[in-house]
N, C-alpha and C positions, 0 to 999 in steps of 0.2 A: 737159852731153850727161846732163844727168835727163829722162829720155822723160818723166816723168809730169809735172811742172812746166812741159815745154812743150806736154804737150796740154790742161793745166788754163790757158796762156796761149793758146794754139788757141782752145779754147771760148768765153774772155772777148772774144779780137778777133773771133771769126764773128761773136756779134749786132751788134755796129759796122759788121760790114764790110756784114753785109747789107741793110742801111738805107742804106750808102752806095752800094751798088752797083744798091739801087733807083731811089734817089732819081736815080742816073745817067739809069739805062734811062728811067725816067717822063720825061725831057729831049730821047730818043733819043741818048744820048752811050755809051760804053762805057767802061769803065775796066779798067785793069790794076794789079795792084799791081809794084810795084819795092822788093823790100828794098834798104838800103845796105850797098853790096859791102864785106869787108872788104882790107885791104892784103895781101901775100903773106905775110909775115911774120905778121900778127897769125891768117892762116885757120890757118898750119901749127902756130900754139901754140893754139888750141883746135880745131882739128880738124874745125871744122863754123862756117858762118854761122849763129849763133841762130835769127836773124829769118826767113833762109830757113827754117828748120827747122818753125820756129813756123807760119809759111804755108802749109807743104807739109802742116802737121796739122789744119788749116781744111777743115773741111764743106764752105765756100764753095769753096775753091782746089780739096779733091781732086771734088769734082764737075763742075767746068769751068766754072762761072760767074762764077768771077776768075780769069784767066792771070794767071799770076807771070814780068813780065820782067825776065831779067838786063838791064836799058839802059844800068845805069852800069858803069863800070870805075875801081878805083883805079887814076889812073895814075902817083901817088907814096905813100908810104909817109910816114905820120905819125905825129907821137908821140902816145902814148894819152890822151888827150883831158882823162880824170880827175884827170891829174897836174899839170896846166898851172894856172895863174890863167886869169877870164875873157878878159882881152887877148890873151892869147897863144894861145886856144883858136881865138879866130875869124882868126889872122896863120898857125895851123898850118894849117887847111883849104884856104884859098886855092890854087884851082889840082888840087886833090885827087884831083875828079873828070873822068873824059870819055867818050864815048860810048863805049858798047860793041855797042849794038843799036839797031838805026833802030826807031823807032815808028810807028804808024799814022797819017796825019793823025786829027786831033780829041781826040784821045786823053787822056782825064782817066787821071792817075798816082796814086795813093795810093803816096805816099813814107813808107819804114813805117823806125824805127830802134829799137832796143830802150828806151833812155834817153837823155833830152836833158835840157841842165843847161840852154846859156846859145844853143842853136838853130842853133852854127855847124856841125853837120855836116847836120842839116838842110837849113839855109838855102845850104849852099854846092853839096848837089845836087841840090836843086832849081834854083838859078840854070843848073847845066847843063839838065836837063831841059827848062826853059823856053825857053834857045836850040835845044832841037830840036824844037820847037813843043809839048809839051804844056801842060794847066794841072793842078797842082800841088794836093793837096791833103798836109800833112805829119800823121805819125801817127807818137809815140810811146809805147812799151809802158810806160815809168815817166818821170816827170820830176821 
């Protein structure tokens, strides 16, 4: 909940997002940002989805150049990934996400998570978005 840290991350992410949406627009496409959703229990513990908060603090989102779409829902609670060995992380995330909001046709989704180690969360969320017809680019603030 450190708003100074949130703004610092937003400023760094902004530069990267500006380039991505410019490239997408160059080819006539449309990009939207989709934060990885938290489960209800984790959201209650944290009080906010930190990636959604960082996105809201970016200039590119505040100016309306990059819409944030909550296209995914966490359809089942999962164990905390950081507590699991690699093999269990992959199994833990299977079937964790489902569609929450439809996406316009030919949308490029910038799927954003705070941290990635094995890529299990991003991969599983991307699979759901691809099944909805999206082209997905994966972004993590830390690896």
